[in-house]
DRENDO-611654 format. One line per 5 residues: number of its first residue (from 1); their letters; for each residue x, y, z of N, C-alpha, C. Coordinates in Angstrom, 2 decimals, always signed. Layout:
BEGIN
NUM> a> X:Y:Z:X:Y:Z:X:Y:Z  ...
# end
This chain:
BEGIN
1> mails> -13.40:+10.55:-3.26:-14.61:+9.77:-3.46:-14.65:+9.15:-4.84  -14.05:+9.83:-5.82:-14.05:+9.29:-7.18:-13.29:+7.98:-7.24  -12.17:+7.91:-6.51:-11.38:+6.67:-6.50:-12.18:+5.54:-5.88  -12.86:+5.82:-4.76:-13.65:+4.80:-4.08:-14.79:+4.33:-4.98  -15.46:+5.26:-5.67:-16.56:+4.88:-6.55:-16.07:+4.00:-7.69
6> sllml> -14.92:+4.36:-8.28:-14.37:+3.56:-9.37:-14.00:+2.17:-8.89  -13.43:+2.10:-7.69:-13.04:+0.81:-7.13:-14.24:-0.08:-6.91  -15.31:+0.45:-6.36:-16.51:-0.35:-6.11:-17.17:-0.77:-7.42  -17.12:+0.07:-8.46:-17.69:-0.30:-9.76:-16.92:-1.47:-10.37  -15.60:-1.45:-10.24:-14.80:-2.54:-10.76:-15.14:-3.85:-10.07
11> ctspa> -15.33:-3.76:-8.76:-15.56:-4.98:-8.00:-16.90:-5.64:-8.32  -17.85:-4.89:-8.85:-19.16:-5.46:-9.13:-19.19:-6.28:-10.41  -18.17:-6.21:-11.24:-18.14:-7.02:-12.45:-17.73:-8.45:-12.10  -18.22:-9.46:-12.83:-17.91:-10.84:-12.50:-16.43:-11.14:-12.46  -15.65:-10.55:-13.37:-14.22:-10.86:-13.42:-13.45:-10.22:-12.27
16> lagvv> -14.01:-9.18:-11.66:-13.27:-8.45:-10.65:-13.97:-8.47:-9.30  -14.84:-9.43:-9.07:-15.49:-9.55:-7.78:-14.48:-9.95:-6.73  -14.81:-9.65:-5.48:-13.89:-10.01:-4.41:-14.42:-9.58:-3.07  -13.50:-9.34:-2.15:-13.82:-8.90:-0.80:-13.26:-7.50:-0.62  -14.12:-6.55:-0.26:-13.71:-5.18:+0.02:-13.59:-5.01:+1.53
21> tlsgs> -12.50:-4.40:+1.96:-12.28:-4.14:+3.38:-12.12:-2.64:+3.59  -12.92:-2.07:+4.49:-12.81:-0.68:+4.89:-12.18:-0.65:+6.27  -11.03:+0.02:+6.40:-10.25:-0.08:+7.63:-9.72:+1.27:+8.09  -9.44:+1.32:+9.37:-8.55:+2.33:+9.91:-7.16:+1.73:+9.95  -6.15:+2.48:+9.57:-4.81:+1.90:+9.48:-3.76:+2.90:+9.91
26> ggldy> -2.59:+2.37:+10.21:-1.45:+3.19:+10.58:-0.18:+2.43:+10.30  +0.92:+3.16:+10.12:+2.17:+2.47:+9.82:+3.33:+3.42:+9.73  +4.42:+2.92:+9.14:+5.65:+3.69:+8.97:+6.05:+3.62:+7.51  +6.13:+4.76:+6.85:+6.49:+4.79:+5.43:+7.98:+4.58:+5.25  +8.35:+3.66:+4.35:+9.75:+3.34:+4.12:+10.52:+4.50:+3.48
31> atanp> +9.84:+5.31:+2.66:+10.54:+6.29:+1.85:+11.11:+7.44:+2.67  +10.37:+7.90:+3.66:+10.81:+9.05:+4.44:+10.86:+8.77:+5.94  +10.69:+7.51:+6.33:+10.65:+7.15:+7.75:+9.60:+7.99:+8.47  +8.47:+8.18:+7.80:+7.41:+9.05:+8.32:+6.25:+8.21:+8.82  +5.96:+8.19:+10.12:+4.77:+7.48:+10.60:+3.51:+8.15:+10.08
36> wagie> +2.47:+7.32:+9.84:+1.25:+7.85:+9.26:+0.04:+7.14:+9.86  -1.12:+7.76:+9.69:-2.39:+7.16:+10.11:-3.47:+7.65:+9.16  -4.47:+6.79:+8.90:-5.54:+7.20:+8.00:-6.54:+6.10:+7.78  -7.23:+6.15:+6.65:-8.22:+5.14:+6.28:-7.70:+4.34:+5.09  -8.28:+3.18:+4.88:-7.82:+2.31:+3.80:-8.99:+1.57:+3.19
41> vavhp> -8.99:+1.47:+1.86:-9.94:+0.64:+1.13:-9.13:-0.41:+0.39  -9.37:-1.68:+0.68:-8.60:-2.77:+0.07:-9.55:-3.76:-0.60  -9.10:-4.33:-1.71:-9.85:-5.37:-2.42:-8.96:-6.59:-2.54  -9.48:-7.74:-2.10:-8.76:-9.01:-2.20:-9.66:-10.04:-2.88  -9.07:-11.02:-3.58:-9.88:-12.05:-4.24:-10.59:-12.94:-3.22
46> thsqs> -11.69:-13.55:-3.65:-12.30:-14.59:-2.84:-11.52:-15.88:-2.98  -11.82:-16.84:-2.12:-11.05:-18.08:-2.10:-11.13:-18.83:-3.42  -12.25:-18.74:-4.12:-12.47:-19.57:-5.30:-11.97:-18.96:-6.60  -11.60:-17.69:-6.60:-11.22:-17.03:-7.84:-9.85:-17.47:-8.32  -9.71:-17.71:-9.62:-8.42:-18.12:-10.17:-7.59:-16.90:-10.58
51> lawtg> -8.11:-16.10:-11.52:-7.45:-14.85:-11.91:-8.25:-13.70:-11.34  -7.60:-12.83:-10.58:-8.33:-11.77:-9.90:-7.42:-10.57:-9.69  -8.04:-9.47:-9.27:-7.29:-8.24:-9.02:-7.23:-7.95:-7.54  -6.10:-7.40:-7.13:-5.89:-6.95:-5.76:-5.61:-5.45:-5.78  -6.18:-4.73:-4.83:-5.95:-3.29:-4.79:-5.97:-2.76:-3.36
56> rfapt> -5.24:-1.70:-3.15:-5.20:-1.04:-1.84:-5.06:+0.46:-2.08  -5.96:+1.25:-1.47:-5.94:+2.70:-1.63:-6.08:+3.33:-0.25  -5.11:+4.14:+0.14:-5.07:+4.65:+1.51:-4.72:+6.13:+1.54  -5.70:+7.02:+1.70:-5.39:+8.42:+1.99:-5.06:+8.56:+3.48  -3.88:+9.06:+3.79:-3.42:+9.10:+5.17:-2.80:+10.47:+5.48
61> wgikd> -2.35:+10.60:+6.73:-1.70:+11.83:+7.17:-0.33:+11.50:+7.74  +0.71:+12.15:+7.20:+2.07:+11.95:+7.70:+2.27:+12.70:+9.00  +2.58:+11.97:+10.07:+2.65:+12.58:+11.40:+3.90:+13.43:+11.56  +5.04:+12.97:+11.07:+6.30:+13.71:+11.26:+6.30:+15.02:+10.48  +5.88:+14.97:+9.21:+5.90:+16.16:+8.37:+4.60:+16.95:+8.41
66> ntpif> +3.57:+16.37:+9.06:+2.27:+17.03:+9.17:+1.71:+17.40:+7.79  +1.78:+16.41:+6.87:+1.31:+16.60:+5.50:+0.59:+15.34:+5.03  -0.28:+15.44:+4.02:-0.99:+14.26:+3.53:-0.07:+13.33:+2.75  -0.36:+12.02:+2.84:+0.33:+10.99:+2.07:-0.73:+10.05:+1.51  -0.61:+9.70:+0.24:-1.53:+8.75:-0.38:-0.74:+7.53:-0.84
71> fgevg> -1.25:+6.33:-0.50:-0.65:+5.08:-0.94:-1.63:+4.35:-1.84  -1.13:+3.80:-2.93:-1.96:+3.01:-3.82:-1.21:+1.80:-4.33  -1.88:+0.64:-4.36:-1.32:-0.59:-4.91:-2.40:-1.28:-5.73  -2.03:-1.82:-6.90:-3.00:-2.55:-7.71:-2.25:-3.53:-8.61  -2.87:-4.70:-8.85:-2.25:-5.67:-9.74:-3.02:-6.97:-9.78
76> pswvi> -2.73:-7.83:-10.77:-3.41:-9.12:-10.91:-2.73:-10.21:-10.10  -3.48:-11.28:-9.82:-2.92:-12.45:-9.14:-3.54:-13.71:-9.72  -2.80:-14.79:-9.62:-3.23:-16.10:-10.14:-3.15:-17.12:-9.02  -4.01:-18.14:-9.08:-4.10:-19.08:-7.98:-3.71:-20.48:-8.43  -3.08:-21.22:-7.50:-2.78:-22.64:-7.68:-3.63:-23.38:-6.66
81> pedea> -4.79:-23.92:-7.04:-5.73:-24.46:-6.05:-5.30:-25.82:-5.49  -5.69:-26.03:-4.24:-5.56:-27.32:-3.57:-6.94:-27.67:-2.99  -7.03:-28.78:-2.26:-8.33:-29.20:-1.73:-8.89:-28.19:-0.73  -8.10:-27.81:+0.26:-8.58:-26.92:+1.30:-7.81:-25.60:+1.36  -6.70:-25.50:+0.65:-5.89:-24.29:+0.68:-5.46:-23.95:-0.73
86> lvrig> -4.86:-22.80:-0.89:-4.39:-22.40:-2.21:-3.15:-21.55:-2.08  -2.40:-21.50:-3.16:-1.24:-20.63:-3.28:-1.57:-19.59:-4.34  -1.34:-18.32:-4.03:-1.65:-17.25:-4.97:-0.38:-16.46:-5.25  -0.08:-16.23:-6.53:+1.06:-15.42:-6.93:+0.56:-14.22:-7.71  +1.28:-13.11:-7.65:+0.82:-11.92:-8.34:+1.89:-10.86:-8.44
91> vlarv> +1.52:-9.75:-9.04:+2.39:-8.58:-9.16:+1.58:-7.35:-8.77  +2.27:-6.35:-8.23:+1.63:-5.13:-7.79:+2.42:-3.92:-8.27  +1.72:-2.92:-8.76:+2.31:-1.60:-8.99:+1.97:-0.74:-7.78  +2.94:+0.01:-7.28:+2.74:+0.80:-6.07:+3.15:+2.25:-6.30  +2.41:+3.17:-5.70:+2.79:+4.57:-5.76:+2.49:+5.21:-4.41
96> aafsa> +3.39:+6.06:-3.97:+3.16:+6.88:-2.78:+3.23:+8.34:-3.22  +2.25:+9.13:-2.85:+2.20:+10.54:-3.22:+2.34:+11.39:-1.96  +3.26:+12.34:-2.00:+3.55:+13.16:-0.84:+3.43:+14.64:-1.19  +3.22:+15.43:-0.16:+3.38:+16.87:-0.26:+4.23:+17.29:+0.92  +5.44:+17.80:+0.66:+6.35:+18.11:+1.75:+7.30:+19.23:+1.35
101> aypla> +8.06:+19.71:+2.31:+8.92:+20.86:+2.10:+10.32:+20.49:+1.66  +10.48:+19.31:+1.05:+11.76:+18.96:+0.44:+11.50:+18.26:-0.87  +12.53:+18.05:-1.73:+12.27:+17.69:-3.13:+11.55:+16.36:-3.36  +11.64:+15.42:-2.43:+11.05:+14.11:-2.63:+11.56:+13.51:-3.93  +10.68:+12.96:-4.76:+11.14:+12.28:-5.98:+11.18:+13.21:-7.18
106> ihpgg> +11.09:+14.51:-6.97:+11.09:+15.45:-8.08:+12.53:+15.82:-8.42  +12.98:+15.45:-9.59:+14.34:+15.75:-10.06:+14.26:+16.20:-11.51  +15.17:+17.09:-12.00:+16.17:+17.78:-11.19:+15.56:+18.97:-10.47  +16.38:+19.70:-9.74:+15.89:+20.86:-9.02:+16.57:+21.00:-7.69  +16.87:+22.21:-7.31:+17.52:+22.46:-6.04:+16.54:+22.40:-4.89
111> apqvg> +17.09:+22.41:-3.69:+16.26:+22.38:-2.49:+15.49:+23.69:-2.37  +14.25:+23.63:-1.91:+13.49:+24.87:-1.74:+14.05:+25.70:-0.59  +13.72:+26.96:-0.59:+14.16:+27.82:+0.49:+13.41:+27.50:+1.77  +14.08:+27.72:+2.90:+13.45:+27.49:+4.19:+12.19:+28.36:+4.28  +11.08:+27.72:+4.65:+9.82:+28.45:+4.74:+9.09:+28.57:+3.42
116> grnkf> +9.64:+27.96:+2.36:+8.99:+28.03:+1.05:+7.81:+27.08:+0.96  +7.15:+27.08:-0.20:+5.98:+26.24:-0.39:+6.37:+24.76:-0.48  +5.42:+23.92:-0.07:+5.63:+22.49:-0.20:+5.71:+22.09:-1.67  +6.40:+20.98:-1.93:+6.43:+20.38:-3.25:+5.68:+19.06:-3.22  +5.16:+18.67:-4.40:+4.42:+17.42:-4.52:+5.29:+16.42:-5.26
121> glvpg> +5.35:+15.18:-4.76:+6.17:+14.17:-5.41:+5.50:+12.81:-5.43  +5.85:+12.01:-6.42:+5.37:+10.64:-6.55:+6.55:+9.68:-6.41  +6.38:+8.64:-5.59:+7.41:+7.63:-5.42:+6.85:+6.31:-5.94  +7.21:+5.88:-7.15:+6.68:+4.63:-7.71:+7.44:+3.42:-7.21  +6.83:+2.25:-7.37:+7.48:+0.99:-7.02:+6.74:-0.17:-7.66
126> amatl> +7.35:-1.34:-7.61:+6.74:-2.56:-8.16:+7.12:-3.73:-7.28  +6.17:-4.66:-7.07:+6.40:-5.80:-6.19:+5.82:-7.07:-6.78  +6.40:-8.20:-6.39:+5.83:-9.52:-6.64:+5.26:-10.04:-5.33  +4.21:-10.86:-5.40:+3.57:-11.37:-4.19:+3.46:-12.89:-4.24  +3.54:-13.49:-3.07:+3.34:-14.93:-2.90:+2.58:-15.12:-1.60
131> efewg> +1.39:-15.74:-1.66:+0.61:-15.90:-0.44:-0.10:-17.25:-0.40  -0.41:-17.66:+0.83:-1.08:-18.93:+1.10:-2.38:-18.61:+1.84  -3.48:-19.20:+1.37:-4.79:-18.92:+1.94:-5.51:-20.22:+2.25  -6.24:-20.24:+3.35:-7.02:-21.42:+3.68:-8.28:-21.00:+4.44  -9.27:-21.89:+4.48:-10.54:-21.61:+5.13:-11.53:-20.96:+4.20
136> keapy> -12.60:-21.67:+3.81:-13.53:-21.14:+2.82:-14.49:-20.10:+3.39  -14.96:-20.30:+4.62:-15.92:-19.37:+5.19:-15.25:-18.17:+5.84  -14.10:-18.38:+6.42:-13.37:-17.28:+7.08:-11.91:-17.37:+6.66  -11.59:-16.87:+5.48:-10.25:-17.08:+4.94:-9.15:-16.39:+5.74  -8.07:-17.12:+5.87:-6.86:-16.61:+6.52:-5.74:-16.64:+5.50
141> tigfk> -4.90:-15.62:+5.51:-3.85:-15.50:+4.52:-2.55:-15.09:+5.18  -1.46:-15.75:+4.78:-0.12:-15.28:+5.12:+0.65:-15.17:+3.81  +1.57:-14.23:+3.74:+2.26:-14.05:+2.47:+3.47:-13.15:+2.59  +4.09:-12.94:+1.44:+5.26:-12.07:+1.33:+5.15:-11.28:+0.03  +5.45:-10.00:+0.10:+5.53:-9.19:-1.10:+6.82:-8.37:-1.04
146> ggigs> +7.49:-8.28:-2.18:+8.75:-7.57:-2.20:+9.08:-7.07:-3.58  +9.82:-5.96:-3.64:+10.19:-5.39:-4.92:+11.06:-4.17:-4.74  +11.05:-3.31:-5.74:+11.93:-2.15:-5.79:+11.11:-0.86:-5.77  +11.53:+0.07:-4.93:+10.97:+1.41:-4.91:+12.10:+2.41:-4.73  +11.82:+3.52:-4.06:+12.83:+4.53:-3.78:+12.75:+4.93:-2.32
151> agide> +13.86:+5.38:-1.78:+13.91:+5.86:-0.41:+14.75:+7.12:-0.35  +14.34:+8.06:+0.48:+15.09:+9.30:+0.63:+16.14:+9.16:+1.72  +17.38:+9.50:+1.41:+18.46:+9.47:+2.39:+19.12:+10.84:+2.44  +19.70:+11.14:+3.60:+20.39:+12.42:+3.74:+21.66:+12.43:+2.90  +21.93:+13.54:+2.26:+23.18:+13.72:+1.51:+23.89:+14.97:+2.02
156> scteg> +25.11:+15.17:+1.58:+25.88:+16.32:+2.04:+25.19:+17.63:+1.66  +25.14:+18.54:+2.60:+24.50:+19.83:+2.37:+25.56:+20.92:+2.22  +25.23:+21.93:+1.45:+26.09:+23.09:+1.39:+25.89:+23.93:+2.65  +26.86:+24.71:+2.97:+26.81:+25.49:+4.20:+25.63:+26.46:+4.19  +24.92:+26.49:+5.29:+23.80:+27.39:+5.41:+22.47:+26.84:+4.96
161> vdpty> +22.44:+25.59:+4.43:+21.20:+24.96:+3.99:+20.65:+24.08:+5.11  +19.38:+24.20:+5.38:+18.74:+23.37:+6.41:+18.87:+21.90:+6.02  +19.42:+21.03:+6.91:+19.59:+19.61:+6.57:+18.28:+18.90:+6.22  +17.15:+19.47:+6.66:+15.86:+18.86:+6.34:+15.66:+18.74:+4.83  +16.26:+19.67:+4.07:+16.03:+19.71:+2.64:+17.09:+18.97:+1.83
166> cvewv> +18.03:+18.33:+2.51:+19.12:+17.65:+1.80:+18.77:+16.17:+1.68  +18.03:+15.82:+0.65:+17.55:+14.46:+0.47:+17.96:+13.95:-0.90  +18.53:+12.74:-0.93:+18.86:+12.08:-2.18:+18.01:+10.82:-2.29  +17.46:+10.56:-3.47:+16.59:+9.41:-3.66:+17.35:+8.27:-4.31  +17.31:+7.10:-3.68:+18.06:+5.94:-4.15:+17.12:+4.74:-4.24
171> pafig> +17.44:+3.73:-5.08:+16.62:+2.50:-5.11:+16.61:+1.82:-3.75  +15.48:+1.22:-3.40:+15.36:+0.58:-2.09:+14.36:-0.57:-2.17  +14.54:-1.55:-1.27:+13.59:-2.66:-1.18:+12.31:-2.19:-0.52  +11.17:-2.64:-1.04:+9.88:-2.36:-0.43:+9.13:-3.68:-0.24  +8.20:-3.69:+0.69:+7.39:-4.88:+0.92:+7.58:-5.42:+2.33
176> gfygr> +7.32:-6.72:+2.49:+7.46:-7.36:+3.78:+6.55:-8.57:+3.90  +6.62:-9.23:+5.04:+5.74:-10.35:+5.35:+4.41:-9.81:+5.88  +3.32:-10.53:+5.60:+2.02:-10.05:+6.08:+1.10:-11.21:+6.42  +0.14:-10.90:+7.27:-0.91:-11.83:+7.63:-2.25:-11.12:+7.58  -3.27:-11.82:+7.11:-4.59:-11.21:+6.93:-5.65:-12.21:+7.36
181> arlrn> -6.68:-11.73:+8.05:-7.76:-12.61:+8.51:-9.09:-11.89:+8.36  -10.11:-12.65:+7.94:-11.48:-12.13:+7.85:-12.40:-13.09:+8.59  -12.99:-12.63:+9.68:-13.85:-13.47:+10.50:-15.25:-13.55:+9.92  -16.05:-14.48:+10.43:-17.40:-14.68:+9.90:-18.30:-13.48:+10.11  -18.04:-12.71:+11.17:-18.86:-11.52:+11.42:-18.41:-10.31:+10.60
186> glafe> -17.41:-10.49:+9.74:-16.94:-9.41:+8.88:-15.74:-8.65:+9.40  -15.39:-8.84:+10.66:-14.23:-8.15:+11.22:-12.96:-8.63:+10.52  -12.11:-7.68:+10.12:-10.92:-8.03:+9.34:-9.68:-7.37:+9.94  -8.56:-8.09:+9.86:-7.29:-7.60:+10.37:-6.20:-7.83:+9.31  -5.22:-6.96:+9.28:-4.03:-7.20:+8.47:-2.82:-6.55:+9.12
191> iiagp> -1.71:-7.28:+9.16:-0.45:-6.77:+9.68:+0.63:-7.00:+8.63  +1.40:-5.97:+8.33:+2.53:-6.06:+7.40:+3.79:-5.69:+8.17  +4.79:-6.57:+8.14:+6.05:-6.34:+8.83:+7.16:-6.24:+7.81  +7.79:-5.08:+7.71:+8.86:-4.87:+6.74:+9.06:-3.39:+6.53  +9.75:-3.00:+5.45:+9.95:-1.58:+5.17:+8.65:-0.81:+5.00
196> tasis> +7.59:-1.48:+4.56:+6.28:-0.84:+4.43:+5.35:-1.35:+5.53  +5.77:-1.20:+6.77:+5.05:-1.75:+7.92:+3.73:-1.02:+8.15  +2.69:-1.81:+8.50:+1.40:-1.21:+8.81:+0.52:-2.21:+9.53  -0.54:-1.70:+10.15:-1.57:-2.53:+10.76:-2.92:-1.92:+10.42  -3.89:-2.79:+10.06:-5.22:-2.33:+9.67:-6.28:-3.15:+10.38
201> igyaf> -7.33:-2.49:+10.83:-8.47:-3.15:+11.46:-9.74:-2.54:+10.87  -10.64:-3.40:+10.37:-11.84:-2.86:+9.75:-12.90:-3.91:+9.51  -13.78:-3.63:+8.55:-14.90:-4.50:+8.24:-14.81:-4.92:+6.78  -15.02:-6.21:+6.51:-14.92:-6.76:+5.15:-16.26:-7.30:+4.69  -16.55:-7.15:+3.38:-17.78:-7.68:+2.81:-17.53:-8.05:+1.36
206> kvgsq> -18.29:-9.03:+0.87:-18.14:-9.48:-0.51:-18.93:-8.58:-1.45  -18.38:-8.40:-2.66:-19.06:-7.62:-3.69:-18.93:-8.35:-5.02  -19.81:-8.03:-5.96:-19.74:-8.62:-7.29:-20.24:-10.05:-7.31  -20.09:-10.70:-8.45:-20.51:-12.09:-8.64:-19.45:-13.02:-8.10  -19.81:-13.86:-7.15:-18.85:-14.75:-6.51:-18.83:-16.10:-7.19
# end
């Protein structure tokens, strides 16, 4: 709740006003190939804003590992305005937080014993974004975001070690193509196709000084 409160406080300032979307979402995490489902709070700029902030915060549940996963993205964006449409470029910092029974991004350290306690890990990443938006009353957006993160891959295990715990973390591409729509009645949709695939359906509303 503290994260949500901080996010809404930021959005009420004139420089950080925008559109907040509350959604149910689901997808497939690139780092561990773990399907997930949960809720999402996202902030996107309004059509008229030149310099603005974008954010996405999603507490979810990893279905394969039966453990919580948190996703967070935040960063600034700049707009190149046209008469009826605009081009927006930006950068995003991304983090995924896991709790699981293998090392994840925690190094150095050996694999935990079978049946041992879960470990907590953070998987950071960074992306650049390019998107096109049109429609003043019901904005529609298509775009691409891409950058570098980490992904867990299986590595050679010593004899007698459960393969589940044999994970090596390597640099990997993150991001994908996406489309976003906000209808006049507030209904909002977003689909991301790529290593960070997801779909979100929820309700959007404006906050702050527009």
